C-alpha positions as CSV (number, residue, x, y, z in Angstrom):
1,M,85.2,103.1,93.2
2,T,88.8,103.3,93.8
3,R,89.1,100.0,95.3
4,R,87.2,98.5,92.5
5,D,89.6,100.3,90.1
6,L,92.6,99.4,91.9
7,L,91.5,95.4,92.1
8,A,90.6,95.5,88.3
9,A,93.8,97.1,87.3
10,Q,95.8,94.2,89.3
11,A,93.5,91.5,87.9
12,G,94.7,92.8,84.3
13,G,98.3,93.1,85.4
14,A,99.0,96.7,85.7
15,P,100.9,97.1,88.7
16,E,101.6,100.6,88.3
17,S,97.8,101.3,88.9
18,R,98.7,101.4,92.5
19,S,100.7,104.3,92.4
20,E,98.7,106.1,89.8
21,L,95.5,105.8,91.9
22,G,97.5,107.3,95.2
23,A,98.7,109.9,93.3
24,E,95.0,110.9,92.2
25,W,94.0,110.7,95.9
26,Q,96.7,113.1,96.8
27,G,95.5,115.5,94.3
28,R,91.9,115.1,95.9
29,M,92.7,115.6,99.0
30,R,95.1,118.5,98.4
31,R,92.1,120.2,96.6
32,L,89.9,119.5,99.2
33,L,92.1,120.9,101.9
34,A,92.7,124.0,99.6
35,A,89.2,124.4,99.3
36,H,88.5,123.9,103.0
37,P,91.6,124.7,105.2
38,E,89.5,124.5,108.2
39,E,89.4,120.8,107.6
40,T,93.2,120.2,108.2
41,E,93.5,119.5,111.9
42,A,90.2,117.1,111.7
43,L,91.9,115.2,108.9
44,R,95.3,115.1,111.0
45,M,93.3,113.9,113.9
46,L,91.8,111.0,111.9
47,L,95.0,110.0,110.2
48,N,96.7,109.8,113.3
49,E,93.6,107.9,115.0
50,L,94.1,105.2,112.1
51,A,97.9,105.1,112.0
52,P,99.5,102.0,113.6
53,C,100.9,102.5,117.1
54,T,104.4,101.6,116.4
55,P,107.0,104.3,116.8
56,A,108.2,106.0,113.9
57,D,111.5,104.9,114.8
58,A,110.8,101.4,115.7
59,S,113.0,98.7,114.0
60,V,112.1,95.1,112.4
61,T,114.6,92.1,113.0
62,Q,113.9,88.9,111.1
63,H,115.7,85.8,110.8
64,A,114.9,82.7,108.8
65,T,116.5,79.4,107.7
66,A,115.6,77.4,104.4
67,S,116.7,74.0,103.7
68,G,116.5,71.9,101.0
69,H,114.4,73.3,98.1
70,A,112.2,75.6,100.6
71,R,111.8,79.3,100.0
72,V,112.1,82.4,102.7
73,Y,110.2,85.4,101.6
74,Q,110.3,88.3,104.2
75,A,109.2,91.6,104.2
76,G,109.2,94.7,106.3
77,R,105.9,95.6,105.0
78,D,103.9,94.8,102.0
79,Q,105.1,91.8,99.6
80,N,103.6,91.3,96.4
81,F,103.8,88.3,94.0
82,G,103.4,88.4,90.7
83,H,102.0,85.9,88.3
84,R,104.5,83.7,86.4
């Protein structure tokens, strides 16, 4: 349901929806772990398994050259473009 909500909100021009849905899921997880603290370690293990294999202190260096009327877009992570 959340993915569908997020896609619908983004299509409708509501970029704040991503952070709102993220906050909603944070609350859900907090309540779940408060009710079932014995599952904390299992969740931690799952998150570690799904985490990227990049060390936390890794750095990224990017170089780009644009010429003429070209544009360069670089991002160290997600990059979103709004409709004009």
